[in-house]
Structures are given as structure tokens and as C-alpha cells.
N, C-alpha and C positions, 0 to 999 in steps of 0.2 A: 572581212575587213574590220579592224579594230576601231574603237571610238576613243580618241584621246581626250581625257578629261582632267581638269584641275580639281584638287580637293584640299581641304584644310585638316591637318593632323598635328596635334601638339602645338597649336598656335603658329604653325608654319605652313606655307603653301607648297604643294607638290603636284606632279602630274603622273598619270598612269595611262596605260592603254587597256581598254576593257573589251572583252568578247562575251556576248550573252548567248547561252545555249538553252533553249526550251525543249529540246528533243527528248528529254528524259524527265521523270518526275522524282524528286523535285528538280527545279531549274538550277543551273549553275552560272555564275558570273566568273570568268577567268580574267585575272588582272596581271599585267606586266608592269612592275614598278620601274620608274625611270630615274629615281634618285639613288646614288651610290650608297648613302647612309642607310636608307630604308632597305636596300638590297642586302647590305651586310647584316642588318638586324633580322629581317624577315624572309630573306631569299628573294630571288628574282620574280617569282610568280606566287600569287595568292589566289585562293579560290573561295568564293562565297556560295554557300548553299542556301537557296531561298524558295519560298512558295510564291514569290512575286509580290508579297505584301511585307514580309519581314525576313530577317536572317534566321536560318535554322542552325542549330548546334551541330558542330563537327567534332570528331574524335580528337583533332589536334588543337582544340581551343585552349587558349590561355589568355589572361586579361589583356595584355598589350595587343595581341593579334586580333582579338575580338573588337577592341577599340579601333584598330586600323580598318578592319572589315566594315564596321559600322560607319566610320567616316566616309569611306568610299561609297558604300551602299546609299547613304543619305543623299549623295550627289547623283549617283547613277539613276536612282528611282525617279528623279525629276526630269530626266532627259527625254526628249520626244521618242528616241529610239527604244528606250525601255518601256515607255507607256504603250507603244504599239505592241511590243512583245507581251506585256502584261495583259492587254486587252485580248490578244489572241489566246493566251494561256488560260485566262479566266473563262473565256467563252468556251474553249474546249472542255474545261472542267465541268461547266454547266451542262454541256451537251452529253457528257458521260454519266451524269448522275442517274438518269432513268435506267441505264444499262447496269450500272453498279448496284442500284437498289434491287434489281431483279436477281442478282447473284447472292444477296445476303440471305441468311437463314430466316425463315418466316417469323421467328420469335423476335427478331431485331426490327422488322419493318413497322 
């Protein structure tokens, strides 16, 4: 089920529906835009690639799209739903560190 959120972009208020996926690394936030003007400019759906702390670069980045992604991410990262996902994700990352460390060459440890 998606999370409907309001966000501010170019000094105007919009809404979108957000789906958060932590099943892969990095995490992805899938966004369905609800405004006809934004859909015409950016398409119906936008994806944010994130490490749950900040937005990560994508191949399709350009200034206006990055600005839109940041505006949405700034709101999403403050939602209780995202905070729960972030805690789960960061806890999983911490649990994996000892296993990943053992897989590194000895000169890196």
C-alpha cells in the first residue's frame, strides 16, 4: 500500500504516492505523481535511489529531476513509515558488517 504525502516543489504544494522498497541494496522509493503538470514534465512515476540517509545518483539525473527527487525525499525521510524502514535497513547493514569483513582480502582488514 502506498503512502500519500504532500510536498513542496517550486514554491507550490503537490501530492504523490510513495512506495518504499528495502529488499535490495541500495533501497528505492517509487513515486507516483498526482499532478498533471508534473506528470507532463517528469512522467507519471519517479524513482529515488537511496542508502536511507541520502539520495544516490542515477543515470537519468538532470537538475530539475534531482530537485524534484530531493523535495520528495526531504518529506519522505521524516515520515514514521520511512523511519521504521530506515531502522530496519541500518540494523541489517550493521549485522552484515562482520560477515562482509571476513570476505575482504587480508590486506584491507
